[in-house]
BADO-845773 format. One record per residue (C-alpha): x, y, z; chain; residue number from 1. Coordinates in nm, 3 decimals. Layout:
<rec px="X" py="Y" pz="Z" chain="A" resi="NUM"/>
...
This chain:
<rec px="1.434" py="-0.987" pz="7.975" chain="A" resi="1"/>
<rec px="1.493" py="-1.305" pz="7.780" chain="A" resi="2"/>
<rec px="1.340" py="-1.508" pz="7.503" chain="A" resi="3"/>
<rec px="1.028" py="-1.580" pz="7.681" chain="A" resi="4"/>
<rec px="0.939" py="-1.219" pz="7.638" chain="A" resi="5"/>
<rec px="1.133" py="-1.110" pz="7.354" chain="A" resi="6"/>
<rec px="1.052" py="-1.303" pz="7.190" chain="A" resi="7"/>
<rec px="0.908" py="-0.993" pz="7.385" chain="A" resi="8"/>
<rec px="1.033" py="-0.661" pz="7.478" chain="A" resi="9"/>
<rec px="1.058" py="-0.617" pz="7.856" chain="A" resi="10"/>
<rec px="1.127" py="-0.906" pz="8.100" chain="A" resi="11"/>
<rec px="1.196" py="-0.864" pz="8.458" chain="A" resi="12"/>
<rec px="1.318" py="-1.135" pz="8.688" chain="A" resi="13"/>
<rec px="1.343" py="-1.081" pz="9.064" chain="A" resi="14"/>
<rec px="1.480" py="-1.382" pz="9.249" chain="A" resi="15"/>
<rec px="1.462" py="-1.385" pz="9.634" chain="A" resi="16"/>
<rec px="1.643" py="-1.651" pz="9.813" chain="A" resi="17"/>
<rec px="1.458" py="-1.684" pz="10.154" chain="A" resi="18"/>
<rec px="1.630" py="-1.960" pz="10.331" chain="A" resi="19"/>
<rec px="1.891" py="-2.230" pz="10.295" chain="A" resi="20"/>
<rec px="2.002" py="-2.508" pz="10.534" chain="A" resi="21"/>
<rec px="2.204" py="-2.824" pz="10.544" chain="A" resi="22"/>
<rec px="2.092" py="-3.148" pz="10.692" chain="A" resi="23"/>
<rec px="2.322" py="-3.440" pz="10.555" chain="A" resi="24"/>
<rec px="2.657" py="-3.480" pz="10.422" chain="A" resi="25"/>
<rec px="2.522" py="-3.394" pz="10.073" chain="A" resi="26"/>
<rec px="2.313" py="-3.119" pz="10.211" chain="A" resi="27"/>
<rec px="1.957" py="-2.979" pz="10.138" chain="A" resi="28"/>
<rec px="1.879" py="-2.653" pz="9.970" chain="A" resi="29"/>
<rec px="1.549" py="-2.469" pz="10.018" chain="A" resi="30"/>
<rec px="1.469" py="-2.152" pz="9.834" chain="A" resi="31"/>
<rec px="1.191" py="-1.918" pz="9.734" chain="A" resi="32"/>
<rec px="1.198" py="-1.750" pz="9.399" chain="A" resi="33"/>
<rec px="0.983" py="-1.445" pz="9.321" chain="A" resi="34"/>
<rec px="0.951" py="-1.375" pz="8.948" chain="A" resi="35"/>
<rec px="0.791" py="-1.090" pz="8.751" chain="A" resi="36"/>
<rec px="0.735" py="-1.138" pz="8.375" chain="A" resi="37"/>
<rec px="0.585" py="-0.883" pz="8.144" chain="A" resi="38"/>
<rec px="0.602" py="-0.783" pz="7.778" chain="A" resi="39"/>
<rec px="0.390" py="-0.467" pz="7.748" chain="A" resi="40"/>
<rec px="0.530" py="-0.115" pz="7.799" chain="A" resi="41"/>
<rec px="0.240" py="-0.028" pz="8.034" chain="A" resi="42"/>
<rec px="0.291" py="-0.349" pz="8.246" chain="A" resi="43"/>
<rec px="-0.073" py="-0.452" pz="8.185" chain="A" resi="44"/>
<rec px="0.021" py="-0.818" pz="8.121" chain="A" resi="45"/>
<rec px="0.252" py="-0.854" pz="8.431" chain="A" resi="46"/>
<rec px="0.254" py="-1.203" pz="8.578" chain="A" resi="47"/>
<rec px="0.381" py="-1.268" pz="8.927" chain="A" resi="48"/>
<rec px="0.503" py="-1.615" pz="9.028" chain="A" resi="49"/>
<rec px="0.604" py="-1.721" pz="9.382" chain="A" resi="50"/>
<rec px="0.792" py="-2.061" pz="9.364" chain="A" resi="51"/>
<rec px="0.896" py="-2.263" pz="9.650" chain="A" resi="52"/>
<rec px="1.190" py="-2.486" pz="9.560" chain="A" resi="53"/>
<rec px="1.361" py="-2.784" pz="9.732" chain="A" resi="54"/>
<rec px="1.694" py="-2.901" pz="9.574" chain="A" resi="55"/>
<rec px="1.604" py="-2.733" pz="9.250" chain="A" resi="56"/>
<rec px="1.272" py="-2.896" pz="9.217" chain="A" resi="57"/>
<rec px="0.961" py="-2.680" pz="9.247" chain="A" resi="58"/>
<rec px="0.738" py="-2.805" pz="9.528" chain="A" resi="59"/>
<rec px="0.450" py="-2.543" pz="9.512" chain="A" resi="60"/>
<rec px="0.391" py="-2.235" pz="9.331" chain="A" resi="61"/>
<rec px="0.165" py="-1.924" pz="9.314" chain="A" resi="62"/>
<rec px="0.069" py="-1.788" pz="8.974" chain="A" resi="63"/>
<rec px="-0.115" py="-1.472" pz="8.945" chain="A" resi="64"/>
<rec px="-0.286" py="-1.579" pz="8.620" chain="A" resi="65"/>
<rec px="-0.443" py="-1.869" pz="8.820" chain="A" resi="66"/>
<rec px="-0.483" py="-1.666" pz="9.150" chain="A" resi="67"/>
<rec px="-0.387" py="-1.956" pz="9.364" chain="A" resi="68"/>
<rec px="-0.117" py="-2.207" pz="9.465" chain="A" resi="69"/>
<rec px="-0.047" py="-2.533" pz="9.280" chain="A" resi="70"/>
<rec px="0.144" py="-2.823" pz="9.425" chain="A" resi="71"/>
<rec px="0.386" py="-3.035" pz="9.225" chain="A" resi="72"/>
<rec px="0.483" py="-3.302" pz="9.490" chain="A" resi="73"/>
<rec px="0.278" py="-3.482" pz="9.754" chain="A" resi="74"/>
<rec px="0.397" py="-3.237" pz="10.023" chain="A" resi="75"/>
<rec px="0.350" py="-2.944" pz="9.772" chain="A" resi="76"/>
<rec px="-0.023" py="-3.043" pz="9.707" chain="A" resi="77"/>
<rec px="-0.089" py="-3.038" pz="10.077" chain="A" resi="78"/>
<rec px="0.084" py="-2.711" pz="10.137" chain="A" resi="79"/>
<rec px="-0.088" py="-2.547" pz="9.836" chain="A" resi="80"/>
<rec px="-0.425" py="-2.655" pz="9.972" chain="A" resi="81"/>
<rec px="-0.336" py="-2.516" pz="10.313" chain="A" resi="82"/>
<rec px="-0.223" py="-2.177" pz="10.163" chain="A" resi="83"/>
<rec px="-0.527" py="-2.160" pz="9.934" chain="A" resi="84"/>
<rec px="-0.746" py="-2.169" pz="10.241" chain="A" resi="85"/>
<rec px="-0.565" py="-1.872" pz="10.381" chain="A" resi="86"/>
<rec px="-0.770" py="-1.563" pz="10.246" chain="A" resi="87"/>
<rec px="-0.523" py="-1.306" pz="10.380" chain="A" resi="88"/>
<rec px="-0.227" py="-1.484" pz="10.225" chain="A" resi="89"/>
<rec px="-0.391" py="-1.512" pz="9.885" chain="A" resi="90"/>
<rec px="-0.487" py="-1.146" pz="9.885" chain="A" resi="91"/>
<rec px="-0.122" py="-1.047" pz="9.956" chain="A" resi="92"/>
<rec px="-0.004" py="-1.272" pz="9.670" chain="A" resi="93"/>
<rec px="-0.245" py="-1.128" pz="9.428" chain="A" resi="94"/>
<rec px="-0.163" py="-0.780" pz="9.531" chain="A" resi="95"/>
<rec px="0.210" py="-0.852" pz="9.467" chain="A" resi="96"/>
<rec px="0.142" py="-0.793" pz="9.093" chain="A" resi="97"/>
<rec px="0.120" py="-0.421" pz="9.184" chain="A" resi="98"/>
<rec px="0.309" py="-0.386" pz="9.513" chain="A" resi="99"/>
<rec px="0.606" py="-0.600" pz="9.404" chain="A" resi="100"/>
<rec px="0.614" py="-0.648" pz="9.028" chain="A" resi="101"/>
<rec px="0.502" py="-0.325" pz="8.876" chain="A" resi="102"/>
<rec px="0.660" py="-0.104" pz="9.155" chain="A" resi="103"/>
<rec px="1.003" py="-0.248" pz="9.084" chain="A" resi="104"/>
<rec px="0.957" py="-0.273" pz="8.714" chain="A" resi="105"/>
<rec px="0.888" py="0.104" pz="8.687" chain="A" resi="106"/>
<rec px="1.204" py="0.177" pz="8.871" chain="A" resi="107"/>
<rec px="1.402" py="-0.073" pz="8.651" chain="A" resi="108"/>
<rec px="1.261" py="0.067" pz="8.331" chain="A" resi="109"/>
<rec px="1.333" py="0.425" pz="8.426" chain="A" resi="110"/>
<rec px="1.687" py="0.344" pz="8.518" chain="A" resi="111"/>
<rec px="1.735" py="0.153" pz="8.185" chain="A" resi="112"/>
<rec px="1.576" py="0.409" pz="7.963" chain="A" resi="113"/>
<rec px="1.805" py="0.676" pz="8.084" chain="A" resi="114"/>
<rec px="2.098" py="0.495" pz="7.949" chain="A" resi="115"/>
<rec px="1.951" py="0.358" pz="7.620" chain="A" resi="116"/>
<rec px="2.106" py="0.373" pz="7.270" chain="A" resi="117"/>
<rec px="1.900" py="0.338" pz="6.966" chain="A" resi="118"/>
<rec px="1.997" py="0.062" pz="6.724" chain="A" resi="119"/>
<rec px="2.143" py="0.142" pz="6.385" chain="A" resi="120"/>
<rec px="1.937" py="-0.079" pz="6.140" chain="A" resi="121"/>
<rec px="2.033" py="-0.208" pz="5.802" chain="A" resi="122"/>
<rec px="1.806" py="-0.397" pz="5.571" chain="A" resi="123"/>
<rec px="1.959" py="-0.570" pz="5.265" chain="A" resi="124"/>
<rec px="1.926" py="-0.861" pz="5.020" chain="A" resi="125"/>
<rec px="2.146" py="-1.169" pz="5.057" chain="A" resi="126"/>
<rec px="1.983" py="-1.370" pz="4.779" chain="A" resi="127"/>
<rec px="1.740" py="-1.284" pz="4.496" chain="A" resi="128"/>
<rec px="1.456" py="-1.509" pz="4.417" chain="A" resi="129"/>
<rec px="1.508" py="-1.735" pz="4.117" chain="A" resi="130"/>
<rec px="1.306" py="-2.033" pz="3.993" chain="A" resi="131"/>
<rec px="1.189" py="-2.229" pz="4.282" chain="A" resi="132"/>
<rec px="1.439" py="-2.064" pz="4.518" chain="A" resi="133"/>
<rec px="1.311" py="-1.794" pz="4.758" chain="A" resi="134"/>
<rec px="1.459" py="-1.458" pz="4.820" chain="A" resi="135"/>
<rec px="1.664" py="-1.397" pz="5.131" chain="A" resi="136"/>
<rec px="1.669" py="-1.076" pz="5.320" chain="A" resi="137"/>
<rec px="1.861" py="-0.989" pz="5.636" chain="A" resi="138"/>
<rec px="1.781" py="-0.723" pz="5.894" chain="A" resi="139"/>
<rec px="2.064" py="-0.620" pz="6.123" chain="A" resi="140"/>
<rec px="2.066" py="-0.397" pz="6.421" chain="A" resi="141"/>
<rec px="2.390" py="-0.253" pz="6.555" chain="A" resi="142"/>
<rec px="2.522" py="-0.050" pz="6.856" chain="A" resi="143"/>
<rec px="2.212" py="-0.070" pz="7.081" chain="A" resi="144"/>
<rec px="2.177" py="-0.086" pz="7.441" chain="A" resi="145"/>
<rec px="2.046" py="-0.243" pz="7.657" chain="A" resi="146"/>
<rec px="2.082" py="-0.598" pz="7.530" chain="A" resi="147"/>
<rec px="1.721" py="-0.716" pz="7.494" chain="A" resi="148"/>
<rec px="1.550" py="-0.643" pz="7.159" chain="A" resi="149"/>
<rec px="1.276" py="-0.779" pz="6.947" chain="A" resi="150"/>
<rec px="1.303" py="-0.816" pz="6.567" chain="A" resi="151"/>
<rec px="0.996" py="-0.908" pz="6.360" chain="A" resi="152"/>
<rec px="0.911" py="-0.931" pz="5.976" chain="A" resi="153"/>
<rec px="0.600" py="-0.779" pz="5.835" chain="A" resi="154"/>
<rec px="0.424" py="-0.860" pz="5.508" chain="A" resi="155"/>
<rec px="0.169" py="-0.583" pz="5.419" chain="A" resi="156"/>
<rec px="0.162" py="-0.495" pz="5.807" chain="A" resi="157"/>
<rec px="0.115" py="-0.848" pz="5.928" chain="A" resi="158"/>
<rec px="0.380" py="-1.030" pz="6.123" chain="A" resi="159"/>
<rec px="0.543" py="-1.320" pz="5.949" chain="A" resi="160"/>
<rec px="0.628" py="-1.625" pz="6.183" chain="A" resi="161"/>
<rec px="0.754" py="-1.884" pz="5.938" chain="A" resi="162"/>
<rec px="1.080" py="-1.896" pz="5.758" chain="A" resi="163"/>
<rec px="1.236" py="-1.654" pz="6.003" chain="A" resi="164"/>
<rec px="1.563" py="-1.714" pz="6.182" chain="A" resi="165"/>
<rec px="1.746" py="-1.489" pz="6.418" chain="A" resi="166"/>
<rec px="2.079" py="-1.486" pz="6.610" chain="A" resi="167"/>
<rec px="2.105" py="-1.417" pz="6.964" chain="A" resi="168"/>
<rec px="2.196" py="-1.076" pz="7.090" chain="A" resi="169"/>
<rec px="2.596" py="-1.043" pz="7.049" chain="A" resi="170"/>
<rec px="2.814" py="-0.799" pz="7.224" chain="A" resi="171"/>
<rec px="2.996" py="-0.582" pz="6.969" chain="A" resi="172"/>
<rec px="3.226" py="-0.388" pz="7.193" chain="A" resi="173"/>
<rec px="3.194" py="-0.072" pz="7.413" chain="A" resi="174"/>
<rec px="2.892" py="-0.222" pz="7.589" chain="A" resi="175"/>
<rec px="2.683" py="-0.219" pz="7.276" chain="A" resi="176"/>
<rec px="2.505" py="-0.522" pz="7.100" chain="A" resi="177"/>
<rec px="2.417" py="-0.643" pz="6.766" chain="A" resi="178"/>
<rec px="2.155" py="-0.897" pz="6.621" chain="A" resi="179"/>
<rec px="2.062" py="-1.030" pz="6.273" chain="A" resi="180"/>
<rec px="1.742" py="-1.178" pz="6.153" chain="A" resi="181"/>
<rec px="1.694" py="-1.358" pz="5.816" chain="A" resi="182"/>
<rec px="1.375" py="-1.395" pz="5.622" chain="A" resi="183"/>
<rec px="1.314" py="-1.640" pz="5.324" chain="A" resi="184"/>
<rec px="1.015" py="-1.546" pz="5.109" chain="A" resi="185"/>
<rec px="0.871" py="-1.567" pz="4.766" chain="A" resi="186"/>
<rec px="0.820" py="-1.214" pz="4.634" chain="A" resi="187"/>
<rec px="0.476" py="-1.111" pz="4.528" chain="A" resi="188"/>
<rec px="0.379" py="-0.811" pz="4.321" chain="A" resi="189"/>
<rec px="0.246" py="-0.504" pz="4.506" chain="A" resi="190"/>
<rec px="0.336" py="-0.636" pz="4.847" chain="A" resi="191"/>
<rec px="0.543" py="-0.452" pz="5.121" chain="A" resi="192"/>
<rec px="0.808" py="-0.632" pz="5.325" chain="A" resi="193"/>
<rec px="0.924" py="-0.456" pz="5.645" chain="A" resi="194"/>
<rec px="1.159" py="-0.526" pz="5.929" chain="A" resi="195"/>
<rec px="1.022" py="-0.407" pz="6.275" chain="A" resi="196"/>
<rec px="1.262" py="-0.352" pz="6.557" chain="A" resi="197"/>
<rec px="1.122" py="-0.299" pz="6.910" chain="A" resi="198"/>
<rec px="1.360" py="-0.168" pz="7.172" chain="A" resi="199"/>
<rec px="1.345" py="0.009" pz="7.504" chain="A" resi="200"/>
<rec px="1.531" py="0.307" pz="7.334" chain="A" resi="201"/>
<rec px="1.224" py="0.395" pz="7.139" chain="A" resi="202"/>
<rec px="0.862" py="0.463" pz="7.245" chain="A" resi="203"/>
<rec px="0.745" py="0.315" pz="6.918" chain="A" resi="204"/>
<rec px="0.860" py="0.017" pz="6.710" chain="A" resi="205"/>
<rec px="1.111" py="0.108" pz="6.446" chain="A" resi="206"/>
<rec px="0.993" py="-0.009" pz="6.103" chain="A" resi="207"/>
<rec px="1.222" py="-0.023" pz="5.787" chain="A" resi="208"/>
<rec px="1.047" py="-0.101" pz="5.448" chain="A" resi="209"/>
<rec px="1.229" py="-0.312" pz="5.190" chain="A" resi="210"/>
<rec px="1.250" py="-0.152" pz="4.841" chain="A" resi="211"/>
<rec px="1.261" py="-0.433" pz="4.595" chain="A" resi="212"/>
<rec px="1.270" py="-0.200" pz="4.287" chain="A" resi="213"/>
<rec px="1.641" py="-0.285" pz="4.239" chain="A" resi="214"/>
<rec px="1.863" py="-0.554" pz="4.378" chain="A" resi="215"/>
<rec px="2.120" py="-0.420" pz="4.603" chain="A" resi="216"/>
<rec px="2.396" py="-0.521" pz="4.364" chain="A" resi="217"/>
<rec px="2.239" py="-0.342" pz="4.073" chain="A" resi="218"/>
<rec px="2.205" py="-0.033" pz="4.296" chain="A" resi="219"/>
<rec px="2.578" py="-0.053" pz="4.365" chain="A" resi="220"/>
<rec px="2.660" py="-0.091" pz="3.989" chain="A" resi="221"/>
<rec px="2.443" py="0.210" pz="3.910" chain="A" resi="222"/>
<rec px="2.600" py="0.412" pz="4.186" chain="A" resi="223"/>
<rec px="2.956" py="0.317" pz="4.060" chain="A" resi="224"/>
<rec px="2.866" py="0.386" pz="3.695" chain="A" resi="225"/>
<rec px="2.733" py="0.727" pz="3.786" chain="A" resi="226"/>
<rec px="3.038" py="0.821" pz="3.983" chain="A" resi="227"/>
<rec px="3.240" py="0.721" pz="3.677" chain="A" resi="228"/>
<rec px="3.034" py="0.932" pz="3.437" chain="A" resi="229"/>
<rec px="3.057" py="1.233" pz="3.659" chain="A" resi="230"/>
<rec px="3.431" py="1.200" pz="3.695" chain="A" resi="231"/>
<rec px="3.463" py="1.153" pz="3.305" chain="A" resi="232"/>
<rec px="3.258" py="1.466" pz="3.251" chain="A" resi="233"/>
<rec px="3.480" py="1.664" pz="3.492" chain="A" resi="234"/>
<rec px="3.798" py="1.551" pz="3.316" chain="A" resi="235"/>
<rec px="3.656" py="1.621" pz="2.972" chain="A" resi="236"/>
<rec px="3.544" py="1.972" pz="3.071" chain="A" resi="237"/>
<rec px="3.892" py="2.047" pz="3.219" chain="A" resi="238"/>
<rec px="4.051" py="1.938" pz="2.889" chain="A" resi="239"/>
<rec px="3.840" py="2.160" pz="2.677" chain="A" resi="240"/>
<rec px="3.907" py="2.459" pz="2.899" chain="A" resi="241"/>
<rec px="4.286" py="2.399" pz="2.887" chain="A" resi="242"/>
<rec px="4.274" py="2.362" pz="2.500" chain="A" resi="243"/>
<rec px="4.083" py="2.692" pz="2.480" chain="A" resi="244"/>
<rec px="4.326" py="2.879" pz="2.684" chain="A" resi="245"/>
<rec px="4.618" py="2.749" pz="2.488" chain="A" resi="246"/>
<rec px="4.442" py="2.847" pz="2.164" chain="A" resi="247"/>
<rec px="4.382" py="3.209" pz="2.259" chain="A" resi="248"/>
<rec px="4.734" py="3.268" pz="2.340" chain="A" resi="249"/>
<rec px="4.878" py="3.116" pz="2.021" chain="A" resi="250"/>
<rec px="5.016" py="3.351" pz="1.741" chain="A" resi="251"/>
<rec px="4.987" py="3.221" pz="1.381" chain="A" resi="252"/>
<rec px="5.290" py="3.285" pz="1.162" chain="A" resi="253"/>
<rec px="5.247" py="3.232" pz="0.780" chain="A" resi="254"/>
<rec px="5.496" py="3.017" pz="0.603" chain="A" resi="255"/>
């Protein structure tokens, strides 16, 4: 999982080092990397990549979206051409999407989902719109596991891709993570702004709608004022009751 896909939700990386050898004082390093990349929960968009690497440079590579090998060096071009003429090899490489990628991804996903923790999400206003200045909202997710998560902003159900900034996933202790995403926007009457969080702990994206009816600071003031009013009423009622009890026990003596 990483920003290639979460930018997307599920990302699986298998790396298999096939061989390594030294030939000079500096040494040579030859390796083969097998990668599986996917973003959908049903694995329908899985991509299998088989890279042959020499000294950290890709020489040739099979990509399941192309269905063939591609060479990136003179030697790699010749090798790719040779392998592309091998029908049995190409069939095995194409089948690896199912036999290697999806097979292992299902095991991986099952193991992860058994240990997931849903994120606690908070949507709040950082800055109100004023004049030419846009409003600023922040959507925060806390205490979730596993690490990889996708946060999106929706305007009337459509994803917003501009004026959005997000932090990386950050460890917040006890194996959990947190992440924060900011949105700058010019409010429009009747629109609905939402924060959508996609995480392995939930089968459906979690959507939190922003209520712009009152700024958060005003809501806090009202809550504090209401609490003070209730407290004042309680104190006044206690005073009246005390006064009445004292009055009933008093004996009037004429002068």
